[in-house]
C-alpha positions as CSV (number, residue, x, y, z in Angstrom):
1,M,-54.0,-212.2,-73.3
2,E,-54.8,-215.9,-73.7
3,R,-58.3,-217.4,-73.7
4,G,-59.2,-220.8,-72.5
5,I,-62.1,-223.1,-71.5
6,V,-62.6,-224.5,-68.0
7,R,-62.7,-228.3,-68.1
8,N,-62.6,-230.6,-65.0
9,G,-61.5,-227.8,-62.8
10,G,-58.6,-226.6,-65.0
11,V,-58.2,-224.2,-67.9
12,V,-57.6,-225.7,-71.3
13,F,-56.0,-223.5,-73.9
14,P,-56.4,-224.0,-77.7
15,K,-52.6,-224.3,-78.1
16,P,-49.7,-224.9,-75.7
17,L,-48.4,-221.8,-73.9
18,P,-44.8,-220.7,-74.7
19,L,-43.7,-221.3,-71.1
20,P,-41.3,-223.9,-69.7
21,E,-42.9,-226.9,-68.0
22,G,-43.3,-226.2,-64.2
23,S,-43.3,-222.3,-64.6
24,E,-45.1,-220.5,-61.9
25,V,-47.6,-218.0,-63.3
26,T,-50.1,-215.4,-62.0
27,V,-53.6,-215.7,-63.5
28,Y,-56.4,-213.2,-63.6
29,V,-59.7,-215.0,-64.2
30,E,-62.6,-213.2,-65.9
31,P,-65.5,-214.9,-67.6
32,A,-65.5,-214.2,-71.4
33,G,-68.4,-213.7,-73.8
34,Q,-72.0,-212.7,-73.2
35,D,-71.8,-213.0,-69.4
36,Q,-69.3,-210.1,-69.4
37,Q,-70.9,-206.6,-69.0
38,R,-70.2,-204.2,-71.8
39,P,-70.0,-200.5,-71.3
40,A,-73.1,-198.6,-72.5
41,Q,-72.8,-197.2,-76.0
42,L,-73.6,-193.5,-76.1
43,S,-75.2,-191.8,-79.1
44,E,-73.3,-188.9,-80.6
45,K,-75.7,-186.5,-78.9
46,E,-75.2,-188.2,-75.5
47,Y,-71.4,-188.2,-76.0
48,V,-71.1,-184.5,-76.7
49,A,-73.3,-183.8,-73.7
50,Q,-70.8,-185.4,-71.3
51,P,-69.1,-182.9,-68.9
52,F,-65.6,-183.7,-70.3
53,F,-66.5,-182.9,-73.9
54,G,-65.1,-179.4,-74.8
55,L,-63.3,-179.2,-71.4
56,W,-60.4,-177.1,-72.9
57,R,-62.4,-175.0,-75.4
58,D,-61.6,-171.8,-73.6
59,R,-57.8,-172.5,-73.4
60,E,-56.1,-170.0,-75.7
61,D,-52.9,-172.0,-75.7
62,M,-54.8,-175.0,-77.1
63,R,-56.6,-173.3,-80.0
64,D,-54.5,-175.4,-82.4
65,S,-54.4,-178.8,-80.6
66,V,-51.9,-180.4,-83.0
67,A,-49.4,-177.5,-82.5
68,W,-49.9,-177.7,-78.8
69,V,-49.2,-181.5,-78.7
70,R,-46.1,-181.0,-80.9
71,G,-44.8,-178.3,-78.5
72,E,-45.4,-180.4,-75.4
73,R,-43.5,-183.3,-77.1
74,A,-40.6,-181.0,-77.9
75,K,-40.4,-180.0,-74.3
76,W,-40.4,-183.6,-73.2
77,Q,-37.6,-184.4,-75.6
78,Q,-35.6,-181.4,-74.3
79,R,-36.0,-182.6,-70.7
80,L,-34.9,-186.1,-71.7
81,S,-31.8,-185.0,-73.6
82,R,-30.8,-182.2,-71.2
83,Q,-27.3,-182.7,-69.7
84,D,-27.1,-180.8,-66.4
């Protein structure tokens, strides 16, 4: 992501962009700084009260989340390397 300042109807960047002269680009414009809305910060109490918190607490297969993730990754690797 690059940041620039609007001057005289154009965007001025602090340093030249690493693109050849005349390159066609697509630009997504979004104001930066204080005008930009920031997501609300939740306290710890508010965060753990969210409906997604503890969503899988009753899943027996996820009691040890680290082991579960390792197992899922192993399955993915088996699928990727399988020669049918």
